[in-house]
C-alpha positions in Angstrom: -15.5 26.2 -14.5 -14.7 22.5 -15.3 -13.4 20.3 -12.8 -9.7 20.1 -14.1 -6.4 21.0 -13.1 -3.0 20.2 -13.5 -0.3 20.2 -10.9 3.2 22.4 -10.9 5.5 21.5 -13.9 9.0 20.5 -12.5 11.7 18.7 -14.3 11.2 14.8 -13.7 13.9 12.5 -13.5 15.0 10.4 -16.1 16.7 7.7 -14.2 16.1 4.2 -13.0 16.0 3.4 -9.2 19.4 2.0 -9.5 20.6 5.2 -11.0 19.0 7.5 -8.4 20.4 5.3 -5.8 23.8 5.4 -6.9 23.7 9.2 -7.5 22.7 9.6 -3.8 25.3 7.6 -2.4 27.9 9.1 -4.4 26.8 12.7 -3.3 26.3 11.2 0.4 28.5 8.6 1.0 28.9 8.9 4.8 25.3 10.3 5.7 23.0 7.6 7.3 20.9 6.0 4.9 19.1 3.1 6.9 18.6 2.7 10.4 16.4 -0.5 11.6 16.7 -0.5 15.1 15.0 -3.9 15.6 17.6 -5.5 13.9 20.1 -3.4 15.1 21.7 -2.2 11.7 22.9 1.3 11.0 24.3 1.8 7.4 25.4 4.9 5.7 25.1 5.1 2.0 28.4 3.9 1.0 27.9 0.8 2.9 24.3 0.5 1.9 25.6 0.4 -1.7 28.1 -2.1 -1.0 25.4 -4.4 0.3 23.4 -3.8 -2.4 25.9 -4.6 -5.2 26.7 -7.8 -3.0 22.8 -8.7 -3.3 22.6 -7.8 -7.0 25.3 -10.4 -7.7 23.9 -13.0 -5.6 20.6 -12.6 -7.3 22.6 -13.0 -10.5 24.2 -16.0 -9.1 20.8 -17.5 -8.7 20.6 -17.4 -12.2 18.3 -14.3 -12.2 18.4 -12.7 -15.7 16.7 -9.0 -16.1 13.0 -9.1 -16.5 12.9 -12.0 -14.3 10.5 -11.7 -11.6 11.5 -12.0 -7.7 9.1 -11.9 -4.9 9.7 -10.5 -1.3 7.2 -11.8 1.3 8.4 -10.2 4.3 7.7 -7.8 7.0 10.0 -4.5 7.4 13.4 -5.5 7.7 17.1 -4.5 6.1 17.0 -7.4 3.7 13.9 -5.6 2.3 15.4 -3.0 1.1 18.7 -4.9 -0.1 15.9 -6.5 -2.4 14.3 -3.9 -3.5 17.5 -1.8 -4.6 19.0 -5.0 -5.7 16.4 -6.0 -7.9 16.6 -2.8 -9.8 20.4 -3.3 -9.9 20.2 -6.5 -11.7 17.1 -5.4 -13.9 14.6 -7.7 -12.2 11.0 -7.2 -11.8 10.1 -6.9 -7.6 6.8 -8.8 -7.1 5.5 -7.6 -3.6 3.7 -10.0 -1.5 1.7 -9.0 1.4 3.0 -10.9 4.9 -0.6 -11.1 5.5 -1.2 -13.5 2.6 -2.2 -17.0 3.3 -1.9 -20.3 1.3 -5.0 -19.2 -1.1 -3.8 -15.6 -1.7 -0.1 -16.6 -1.9 -0.8 -19.6 -4.5 -2.6 -17.1 -6.8 0.4 -14.7 -6.6 3.0 -17.2 -7.2 1.0 -18.5 -10.2 0.0 -15.2 -11.8 3.0 -13.5 -11.3 5.4 -16.1 -12.5 8.0 -15.6 -10.1 11.5 -17.2 -10.4 12.6 -16.8 -6.8 10.9 -15.9 -3.4 12.3 -14.6 -0.6 10.8 -15.2 2.9 11.3 -15.3 6.7 10.7 -18.7 8.0 8.3 -17.7 10.7 7.7 -14.6 13.0 5.2 -14.0 15.9 2.0 -14.0 13.5 2.9 -16.7 10.8 4.9 -20.0 9.9 5.7 -18.9 6.6 7.3 -22.1 5.5 4.5 -24.0 6.5 1.8 -21.8 4.5 4.3 -21.6 1.6 4.1 -25.5 1.6 0.6 -25.5 1.8 0.2 -23.1 -1.2 2.6 -25.1 -3.4 0.7 -28.6 -2.6 -2.4 -26.8 -3.2 -1.1 -25.7 -6.8 -1.8 -29.5 -8.2 -1.5 -29.2 -11.9 -1.0 -25.5 -12.1 2.8 -25.8 -10.5 4.1 -22.1 -10.2 7.0 -21.0 -11.9 9.4 -20.8 -8.8 12.6 -22.3 -8.8 14.5 -20.6 -5.6 13.2 -20.2 -2.3 15.8 -18.1 -0.1 15.0 -17.5 3.8 16.4 -14.4 4.9 18.7 -14.4 7.5 19.3 -18.2 7.0 21.8 -20.3 5.4 20.3 -20.1 1.9 20.6 -16.5 2.3 23.9 -16.5 3.2 25.0 -19.3 0.2 23.3 -16.8 -2.3 25.5 -14.2 -1.3 28.4 -16.3 -1.6 28.0 -17.2 -5.0 27.8 -14.0 -7.1 27.2 -14.0 -10.9 27.8 -11.4 -13.3 25.5 -8.3 -13.6 24.9 -6.6 -16.7 26.0 -3.1 -17.7 22.6 -1.5 -18.3 20.0 -4.0 -16.9 17.1 -1.5 -17.4 15.9 1.5 -18.9 13.5 4.3 -16.9 10.4 3.0 -18.8 10.8 -0.8 -18.2 8.7 -2.3 -15.4 10.7 -2.6 -12.3 7.6 -3.7 -9.5 4.5 -5.4 -9.3 2.2 -4.5 -6.8 -1.2 -6.8 -6.2 -4.3 -4.7 -5.6 -7.7 -7.0 -4.9 -10.0 -7.1 -7.7 -13.8 -6.7 -7.8 -13.9 -10.1 -9.6 -11.9 -11.6 -6.5 -9.0 -12.2 -8.5 -6.0 -9.7 -7.2 -4.5 -7.8 -10.4 -0.9 -7.4 -10.6 0.1 -3.6 -11.1 3.0 -2.9 -13.5 5.0 0.0 -12.3 8.1 1.0 -14.2 11.1 2.9 -12.8 9.8 6.1 -14.4 6.9 5.8 -12.7 8.0 5.3 -9.0 11.2 7.5 -9.0 9.3 10.1 -10.1 6.5 9.8 -7.6 8.8 9.6 -4.6 10.7 12.8 -6.1 7.5 14.8 -6.5 6.2 13.7 -3.1 9.4 14.6 -1.1 9.6 18.1 -3.1 6.0 18.5 -1.6 7.1 17.6 1.9 10.2 19.9 1.3 12.2 16.3 2.4 15.7 16.9 1.5 19.1 15.1 2.2 19.0 16.7 5.4 15.8 14.9 6.6 15.5 11.8 8.3 12.0 9.8 7.9 10.5 7.4 10.3 8.2 5.1 8.5 6.2 2.5 10.3 4.2 1.8 7.4 4.9 -2.0 5.5 7.1 -2.0 2.7 5.2 -4.4 0.8 2.9 -1.3 0.3 3.3 1.4 -2.2 2.9 3.8 0.7 6.1 2.0 2.2 8.4 1.1 -0.9 7.7 4.1 -3.0 6.7 7.1 -0.4 9.2 5.7 2.0 12.0 3.8 1.1 12.6 5.2 -2.7 11.8 8.6 -1.2 14.4 8.6 1.3 17.0 7.4 -1.4 16.0 9.5 -4.3 16.3 12.5 -1.6 19.4 11.6 0.0 17.9 11.5 3.6 17.7 8.7 6.0 14.9 6.0 6.3 14.2 4.7 9.9 12.1 1.5 10.0 11.2 1.1 13.7 9.8 -2.3 13.9 8.9 -5.4 11.5 5.6 -4.8 12.1 3.7 -1.7 13.5 4.5 -1.1 17.1 3.5 2.0 18.7 5.9 2.1 21.3 8.3 0.8 18.9 7.9 3.8 16.6 7.7 6.7 19.4 11.1 5.6 20.9 12.4 5.4 17.4 11.5 9.0 17.3 12.6 9.8 20.7 16.3 8.2 20.2 16.8 8.7 15.9 15.5 12.5 16.0 13.5 12.2 12.7 12.2 15.3 11.1 9.5 13.3 9.1 6.7 10.6 10.2 4.3 8.7 8.1 1.4 6.5 8.9 -2.0 5.7 8.8 -4.8 7.2 10.8 -5.0 4.3 13.3 -1.2 4.2 13.7 -1.3 7.9 14.7 -4.3 7.4 17.1 -2.7 4.0 18.9 0.8 6.2 19.3 -1.2 9.4 20.4 -3.0 6.8 22.9 -0.3 4.7 24.3 0.2 5.0 27.9 3.6 6.2 27.6 3.0 8.8 24.9 4.0 11.6 27.4 7.5 10.0 28.1 9.0 10.8 24.8 10.3 14.0 23.1 9.0 14.3 19.6 10.4 17.9 19.2 12.4 16.7 16.5 9.3 16.3 14.0 8.6 18.9 11.3 6.3 16.9 8.6 5.0 13.7 7.6 2.0 12.5 5.7 -1.3 10.7 6.7 -3.2 8.6 4.3 -4.1 5.0 3.3 -7.5 5.5 4.6 -9.9 8.6 5.6 -8.1 10.9 7.7 -10.1 12.3 11.5 -10.2 15.7 11.5 -9.5 15.4 14.9 -6.7 12.9 14.6 -5.2 15.3 12.2 -5.3 18.4 14.6 -3.9 16.2 17.6 -0.9 14.9 15.4 -0.1 18.5 14.4 -0.4 20.0 18.1 0.6 17.1 20.6 3.1 15.2 18.3 4.8 18.8 17.2 4.0 18.2 13.3 3.4 21.5 12.2 3.6 20.6 8.5 1.7 17.1 8.8 0.0 16.4 5.4 -2.3 14.4 3.8 -2.0 12.4 0.7 -4.4 10.5 -2.1 -3.6 8.1 -4.1 -3.8 4.4 -5.2 -1.1 1.7 -6.2 -2.2 2.2 -10.1 -1.0 5.9 -9.8 2.6 4.7 -8.4 0.6 6.1 -5.6 0.3 9.7 -4.6 -1.9 12.0 -7.0 -3.0 14.7 -4.5 -1.3 16.2 -1.6 -1.9 18.9 1.0 1.0 21.2 1.3 3.1 21.9 4.2 2.3 25.4 5.1 -1.4 25.0 3.8 -4.0 26.2 6.8 -4.9 23.6 9.0 -8.5 23.6 8.1 -7.8 23.3 4.7 -5.5 20.3 5.3 -7.9 18.3 7.6 -10.8 18.8 5.1 -9.4 17.9 1.9 -7.0 15.7 0.2 -5.2 18.5 -1.3 -4.5 19.6 -4.7 -2.7 17.8 -7.9 1.3 17.1 -7.3 3.6 18.4 -9.8 3.4 17.0 -13.5 0.0 15.5 -12.5 -3.6 16.1 -14.2 -7.0 15.5 -12.1 -10.2 16.0 -13.6 -13.5 14.8 -12.0 -16.2 13.3 -14.8 -19.5 12.0 -14.6 -19.5 8.3 -14.0 -21.7 7.6 -17.1 -20.8 9.9 -19.5 -17.3 10.5 -19.0 -17.6 14.1 -19.2 -15.8 16.8 -17.2 -18.5 18.0 -14.5 -18.5 21.7 -13.2 -16.1 22.6 -9.9 -18.5 21.6 -7.1 -20.4 18.8 -8.6 -19.4 15.1 -7.8 -17.9 12.5 -10.2 -15.3 10.0 -10.5 -11.6 11.4 -10.0 -9.4 10.6 -12.8 -5.6 11.2 -13.2 -3.2 11.5 -16.1 0.3 11.8 -16.6 3.9 10.0 -15.6 2.3 8.4 -12.6 -0.2 6.0 -14.2 1.1 2.4 -14.2 1.8 0.6 -17.6 -1.1 -1.8 -17.1 -2.5 -4.8 -15.2 -0.1 -7.8 -15.5 -1.5 -10.1 -18.1 -5.0 -8.5 -18.3 -5.3 -6.0 -21.2 -9.2 -6.2 -20.2 -9.0 -4.7 -17.2 -6.2 -2.5 -18.3 -8.5 -1.0 -20.7 -11.5 -0.6 -18.4 -9.0 1.1 -15.9 -6.9 3.7 -18.7 -9.2 5.3 -21.0 -7.9 5.9 -24.9 -6.7 9.1 -23.7 -4.6 7.9 -20.9 -6.9 9.0 -17.9 -6.5 6.3 -15.2 -10.1 5.9 -13.8 -9.7 5.4 -9.9 -13.3 4.8 -9.1 -13.5 7.0 -6.5 -16.0 9.8 -6.0 -14.8 13.1 -5.6 -15.4 16.8 -5.8 -13.0 19.7 -6.8 -13.3 23.2 -4.8 -13.0 26.3 -6.9 -9.4 26.4 -5.3 -8.1 23.4 -7.0 -8.4 20.9 -3.7 -10.6 17.8 -4.0 -12.7 16.0 -1.4 -13.1 12.3 -1.7 -16.9 11.7 -1.0 -17.5 8.2 -1.9 -16.5 5.2 -3.9 -18.0 4.3 -7.4 -16.5 0.6 -6.7 -17.2 -1.7 -4.3 -14.1 -1.4 -1.6 -13.8 -1.2 2.0 -10.5 0.6 3.5 -9.8 -1.0 6.7 -6.6 0.2 8.7 -5.3 1.5 5.1 -6.1 -1.8 3.7 -7.9 -1.9 0.4 -10.5 -4.7 0.5 -12.7 -5.6 -2.2 -15.9 -7.4 -0.8 -16.4 -9.7 -4.0 -13.0 -11.3 -3.1 -14.3 -12.5 0.2 -17.4 -13.3 -0.7 -16.6 -15.7 -3.5 -14.0 -17.5 -0.7 -16.5 -17.9 1.6 -18.8 -19.1 -1.0 -16.6 -22.1 -1.2 -17.7 -23.0 2.5 -20.0 -26.1 2.5 -23.1 -24.6 4.1 -23.0 -21.1 2.8 -25.6 -20.6 0.0 -25.1 -16.9 -0.5 -23.2 -14.1 1.3 -22.6 -10.2 1.1 -19.8 -8.2 2.4 -20.3 -4.6 3.1 -17.9 -2.3 5.5 -19.1 -0.7 8.5 -17.4 2.3 10.3 -15.2 1.8 12.8 -13.5 4.4 15.1 -10.2 3.0 15.3 -9.6 1.0 11.7 -12.1 3.5 9.8 -14.1 0.5 8.0 -14.7 -3.2 9.5 -15.9 -6.4 7.6 -19.2 -7.6 7.8 -20.7 -10.8 6.4 -24.2 -11.2 5.8 -24.7 -15.1 5.4 -27.5 -17.4 4.3 -26.8 -21.1 5.1 -27.7 -23.8 2.8 -31.3 -25.3 4.0 -31.1 -27.7 7.0 -27.5 -26.6 8.1 -26.6 -24.4 10.6 -23.2 -22.8 12.0 -21.8 -20.2 14.3 -19.7 -17.2 13.6 -16.8 -18.5 15.2 -16.9 -21.7 12.6 -17.1 -19.0 9.6 -14.1 -17.2 11.2 -12.2 -20.6 11.9 -12.8 -21.4 8.2 -11.0 -18.1 6.8 -8.0 -18.5 9.2 -5.2 -19.5 7.7 -6.5 -19.3 4.3 -6.9 -15.4 3.7 -5.5 -12.6 5.3 -6.4 -11.6 9.0 -7.7 -8.1 7.8 -10.3 -9.8 5.5 -11.9 -12.0 7.9 -15.4 -10.6 9.0 -15.0 -9.0 12.2 -19.2 -8.9 12.2 -21.3 -11.8 10.8 -25.0 -12.0 10.9 -26.9 -15.2 9.7 -30.2 -14.3 7.8 -33.1 -15.7 5.6 -33.0 -13.1 2.8 -31.3 -9.9 1.5 -32.9 -6.6 0.8 -33.5 -6.2 -3.0 -34.4 -3.9 -5.5 -37.4 -4.7 -8.0 -35.0 -5.6 -10.4 -33.6 -8.5 -7.9 -30.3 -6.4 -7.2 -29.1 -6.9 -3.6 -29.1 -3.4 -1.5 -25.7 -3.5 0.1 -26.4 0.3 1.4 -29.5 -1.0 3.2 -27.5 -3.8 5.0 -25.2 -1.2 5.8 -27.5 1.4 7.2 -29.2 -1.5 9.0 -26.2 -2.8 11.1 -25.2 0.6 11.8 -28.4 1.1 13.9 -28.5 -2.5 15.1 -24.9 -2.4 16.3 -25.0 1.3 17.6 -22.6 2.6 15.2 -24.3 5.8 14.6 -21.4 7.8 16.1 -18.9 6.1 14.1 -20.6 7.0 11.1 -20.6 10.6 11.4 -16.8 10.8 12.2 -15.5 13.6 9.7 -13.0 12.8 7.4 -10.8 14.5 5.1 
């Protein structure tokens, strides 16, 4: 028996995001659509639809036309959802920009995406975005990005945009048009823009909703960031496609705010990466809150510790909590456990293929499908596969083969029951608290430090975050540096989660006889030296 399976066939939606949203608004005009406690916002579908229409006309008034690209560089807020739905209404391509990006990363995305407009907050407790943007633009020098419009959320420029509406086309987009670009870090150090269509996103939201049995009667509390596919597809789009309610408990993850939102808003579903659930469970005020409204949810974005899953099911009253696996290039969800799967099955696997989704395990070298029980690379095919990488046909060809199989780069085993278990990664990747980090990107940045001669970055096991970033650094002859000096060099230039938590200065690196650095030996040595053996033993699904 070979490692191939296909999820059940269900009718897919032949709709754009805007059509799916309008359908829900027509069916449930007076049902709550969006609740954002930190902005004291509460909108029913009728009100949300009116605000989306106003925002879309404001976008047209800026001179943006179907096919143009508009970026959102912000934490969770009402305006993020308005812009997501308004861009779809106006036929624009939404470009997600990670709020953790600093000048180097932001400048790259501005140039690469060709966005004509950028929406952002001026500042928040974590960053001064106006200053970072100014720095990114000044660093562009001769490579001036296409950016024409800068709009600050909640300020005069936002109100001015809304006050100057333009005309919207009757049919601005079709289901197979690209509607979203999400950036995923690349092994060569340059992030790649994943091109996602309305069909990709509407249907991935739809099949995940079906798997959770999420209906218009349900309410979803989602503290995950909207810039990530977990937030903007499996959260906001899932809620509006199903006609349910989306609750955004805080701008950035706050365990206390999340617990308060569950207690007061009575959601039936809760999302998070494992570190979020751990923070909620371990919060000193955890026992104050009534969480009994919860029924289901998704834990994803990082390896899920078995014991954490058991506590979520028991202590957070989530008997139908599920685990999902995916990646941005797959819109994102590929596999998912079922709400009525036995707990042991849920916590020991990443579930089975979602509806209308093919999954197989292939030998990394030959590409041949391996027998059940053998390790290989997980591949997927179907409506969910991205259109490609923006302006990068070579990378697209490497990721999607001639038979339209997306090669995920993750190593997995398929069990006889059709469920999968991730066993490793075929590519160089660190997953820290739900953030995918490619070591090569950090290495190439650190090479710009005037004192660094050579550097290698690996992930170390971490009980809280899943993995932490370690850098082994060889300094140039005659120079010296401290760990804090290296971290200070990184601050403000790369996202905080990419800054090495651990740094070791070395004179040499473990090598193979052919001269290739053995990163696994670096990892093993550091685990021993730092006493991380217990963290390395944590069982994950």
